[in-house]
N, C-alpha and C positions, 0 to 999 in steps of 0.2 A: 520329740515333743508329742504330747498327747492332746487330743482335741476332745473337749467335753461340751455337752449340751445341758443347760440348766433347766430343771423342771421344778425346782424350788429356789427361786432367786432370793437374795438377801431381802428380809422383811416378810417373806411368805409365812402364813400361819396355817398349820395343818389341822386336821379334824380333832386333834387332842389338845389344841390350844398352844402348841409349841410354836414360837416365833423364831425363824431362822436368822441369826445375826450374821451369817456368812452365806455365800452362794453354795448350792448343793445340786448335783446333777449326776450325769452318767456318761460313760464312754460308749458311743454308738458302735454296735457290732461286736463288742467284747463282753462275753457272758461272765457273770459272777457266780458265786456259790449257790445262789438261790434260783439260778436258771434264767435270770433277767440280766439286763445290761449292768456292767460294773458301776457301782455307785462311787461318787467322789465328792469330797469336801474341797472347796477352793479356799486356801489360806494364803494371803499375800498382802503385804503392806501397800502394794500398788493397786489393789482392788478395794474400792470404798463405796461402790454402787452396785445395784442389782445388775446381773448380766444375763444375756441369752446364751452366749457361747464363751468358751475360754480355751486358750492354748497354753500349756505349760508343762512343767516337769513333775514327775512322781517324786515326792519328798519323803513320804512315809506310808506305811500300811497300818491301819488299826485292826488288829486281829481280835475278833470277838470269840470268846470261849463258850458262850452260851447262845450262839446264833449260827446259822448256816453260811453266813457271808461275812467277808471282811470289807472294810471301807478304805478307800484310797484317799490320800491327801495330795492334791496338786498345788503347786506354787509357781510363781513367775520364773522364767528362765534365770538361772544363776542365783536365785534367792534361797537363803537357808532359813528353816524354821526350827524352833526348839521343841522338845517334847512338851515342855510346859505351855508353850503357845498353842500347840495342838490340843492339849487338855482343856485349856481355857476356852478356846474357840468352838470345841465340839461338845462341851459338857452339857449343853441344852438337850442333846439327844443321847449321847454316850453314857450319861448318868444312869440310864435304864438297863445297861448291859455291863457284863464283866469283860474287860478287854485289856490288851497291852499294845504298846506302840513300838513299831519297828521303824527306826529312822533309816533312810537310805542315803 
């Protein structure tokens, strides 16, 4: 199980006007490709409200080909997500990047 902290909970609006329809955060103490803590999207049918923390399983990795970091997708224990669900849920940000999804 991985523990994540949300710094952009569901409903958050960033400085570019993007509104986060899902919770977004990071894994404390685990560095990603940009030298900062590993970023994660939370995609789960069981999560319908903004969160401060989340504990779940790594379901997929979004590999960005035009950025220095990948994004991880966490979901609730035992839950499966499809590639299409990941695309639909992350399109609000991932539309700005070239990427591919590795389901785990």
